[in-house]
C-alpha positions as CSV (number, residue, x, y, z in Angstrom):
1,M,50.1,-55.3,47.3
2,P,49.0,-57.4,44.3
3,N,51.7,-58.3,41.7
4,T,49.7,-56.7,38.9
5,G,50.2,-53.3,40.4
6,V,48.1,-50.8,42.3
7,N,46.4,-47.8,40.7
8,L,46.0,-45.1,43.2
9,P,43.8,-42.0,42.9
10,G,45.4,-39.3,40.7
11,A,47.4,-41.8,38.7
12,A,49.7,-40.7,35.9
13,G,47.9,-38.7,33.3
14,S,45.9,-36.8,36.0
15,T,46.7,-33.1,36.1
16,G,45.3,-32.5,39.7
17,G,48.7,-32.0,41.4
18,A,51.1,-32.2,38.5
19,G,52.4,-28.6,38.8
20,A,52.9,-28.9,42.5
21,L,54.4,-32.4,42.1
22,Q,57.1,-31.1,39.6
23,Q,58.0,-28.4,42.2
24,L,58.0,-30.8,45.1
25,L,60.1,-33.5,43.4
26,G,62.5,-31.1,41.5
27,A,61.6,-32.3,38.0
28,V,64.4,-31.7,35.5
29,G,63.3,-29.3,32.8
30,G,59.9,-28.5,34.4
31,A,58.6,-25.0,33.9
32,G,55.8,-22.9,35.1
33,A,55.1,-25.0,38.2
34,A,56.3,-22.4,40.7
35,G,53.8,-19.7,39.7
36,G,50.8,-22.1,39.8
37,A,51.6,-23.8,43.1
38,A,49.8,-21.2,45.2
39,A,46.7,-21.2,43.0
40,L,46.7,-25.0,42.8
41,L,47.1,-25.2,46.6
42,Q,44.1,-22.9,47.1
43,Q,42.0,-24.9,44.6
44,L,42.9,-28.2,46.3
45,T,42.6,-27.2,49.9
46,G,40.0,-24.3,49.9
47,A,40.2,-22.3,53.1
48,N,43.3,-22.8,55.3
49,T,41.0,-23.9,58.1
50,N,40.1,-27.2,56.3
51,T,39.6,-29.6,59.2
52,N,39.7,-32.6,56.8
53,A,43.3,-31.8,55.7
54,P,45.6,-34.7,56.2
55,Q,48.1,-34.5,59.1
56,P,51.7,-35.5,58.5
57,G,53.0,-38.9,59.6
58,A,53.0,-42.4,58.4
59,T,49.9,-44.6,58.9
60,T,49.5,-48.3,58.7
61,D,48.2,-48.4,55.1
62,E,50.1,-50.2,52.4
63,L,51.4,-47.1,50.6
64,S,52.8,-45.6,53.9
65,Q,54.5,-48.9,54.7
66,L,56.0,-49.0,51.1
67,L,57.3,-45.4,51.2
68,T,59.0,-45.8,54.6
69,S,60.5,-49.3,53.7
70,S,63.3,-47.8,51.6
71,N,64.8,-44.7,50.0
72,W,63.4,-44.2,46.5
73,C,65.7,-43.4,43.6
74,W,65.4,-42.1,40.0
75,L,68.3,-42.1,37.6
76,R,68.6,-40.6,34.1
77,Y,71.7,-41.0,32.0
78,A,71.9,-39.0,28.7
79,N,74.8,-37.9,26.6
80,G,77.4,-38.7,29.3
81,N,75.5,-36.7,31.9
82,S,73.8,-38.3,34.9
83,Y,70.8,-37.0,36.9
84,T,69.9,-38.7,40.1
85,Q,67.3,-38.1,42.8
86,K,66.8,-39.9,46.1
87,L,63.7,-39.5,48.2
88,H,63.5,-40.5,51.8
89,F,60.1,-40.8,53.6
90,A,60.5,-40.9,57.4
91,P,57.9,-42.5,59.7
92,D,57.5,-39.1,61.5
93,G,55.9,-37.6,58.4
94,T,58.9,-35.8,57.0
95,W,60.5,-36.3,53.6
96,R,63.8,-35.3,52.1
97,D,64.9,-35.0,48.5
98,F,68.6,-35.3,47.5
99,T,69.2,-34.4,43.9
100,E,72.5,-34.5,42.1
101,N,73.4,-33.7,38.5
102,D,76.8,-34.5,36.9
103,I,77.2,-32.7,33.6
104,Y,80.2,-33.0,31.4
105,S,81.1,-30.7,28.5
106,R,83.9,-31.5,26.2
107,N,85.5,-29.1,23.7
108,V,87.1,-31.3,21.0
109,H,88.9,-28.4,19.4
110,M,90.6,-27.3,22.6
111,G,91.0,-30.8,24.0
112,S,89.4,-29.9,27.3
113,T,86.6,-31.3,29.4
114,A,84.5,-29.4,32.0
115,H,82.6,-31.1,34.8
116,L,79.8,-29.5,36.7
117,T,78.1,-31.0,39.7
118,G,74.9,-29.7,41.1
119,N,73.4,-30.7,44.4
120,H,70.0,-29.8,45.7
121,Q,68.1,-30.7,48.8
122,N,64.4,-30.2,49.5
123,G,62.0,-31.5,52.0
124,G,58.7,-31.1,53.8
125,Q,56.0,-33.2,55.3
126,W,54.0,-36.1,53.9
127,R,50.9,-38.2,54.7
128,V,48.7,-40.8,53.0
129,Q,45.0,-40.2,53.2
130,N,42.4,-42.4,51.5
131,G,45.2,-44.1,49.4
132,T,46.5,-40.7,48.1
133,L,50.0,-39.4,48.9
134,H,50.0,-35.8,50.1
135,M,53.3,-33.8,50.3
136,S,54.3,-30.3,51.4
137,S,57.3,-28.1,50.8
138,N,58.3,-24.4,50.8
139,E,56.8,-24.1,47.3
140,T,53.3,-25.1,48.6
141,G,53.5,-22.8,51.6
142,G,53.8,-25.8,53.9
143,Q,50.4,-27.1,52.9
144,L,49.9,-30.8,52.0
145,V,48.9,-31.3,48.4
146,P,47.9,-34.5,46.6
147,V,50.6,-36.2,44.5
148,P,49.4,-38.4,41.6
149,L,51.3,-41.7,41.5
150,R,51.0,-45.3,40.5
151,V,52.7,-48.4,42.0
152,T,53.6,-51.4,39.9
153,R,56.1,-54.3,40.2
154,N,59.1,-55.0,38.0
155,S,59.8,-58.5,36.5
156,N,61.6,-59.4,39.8
157,G,58.6,-58.5,41.9
158,Y,60.1,-55.3,43.4
159,P,57.8,-52.2,43.6
160,I,58.3,-49.3,41.2
161,I,56.7,-45.9,42.0
162,H,55.6,-44.0,38.9
163,V,55.3,-40.2,39.2
164,G,54.7,-38.4,36.0
165,D,57.4,-39.7,33.5
166,R,59.7,-40.8,36.3
167,E,60.1,-44.3,37.8
168,Y,61.5,-44.6,41.3
169,S,63.0,-47.9,42.5
170,M,64.1,-48.9,46.0
171,C,67.6,-47.9,46.9
172,R,69.9,-47.3,49.9
């Protein structure tokens, strides 16, 4: 992969799979994606008997190798609250999403602090076809749909995966 970054089909700014992507990756604050997922799926795949549909599983292309080389994490910290997401892409074509939110609320008048932790897991199948990542989940009816993303490198040379407004870095 070149150090200048790789622009893949459906890069950020594309709306092709954005609604399904929000649903697949559990975007914080996203709205309206669930209702449009079935319609988007039908637009993207046509008939369910599409023989050109990608089959799950890693291939030998650069993106597949990159996805399976590490877990991929996103972190947001705002106003004392943390939001984390870890994605794992397995070579057998399955993916898992582990999301955790730690939210703190403090009442200065009563001198108390409340802590809420939310955990969420999601998963499905994935495949890279013609340089484009496709993912499935319950929200897509198990059908693989394209996920727009872009891969660049940080100043230390490590890859960063950009999906919408999120940046995922390698993690354990």
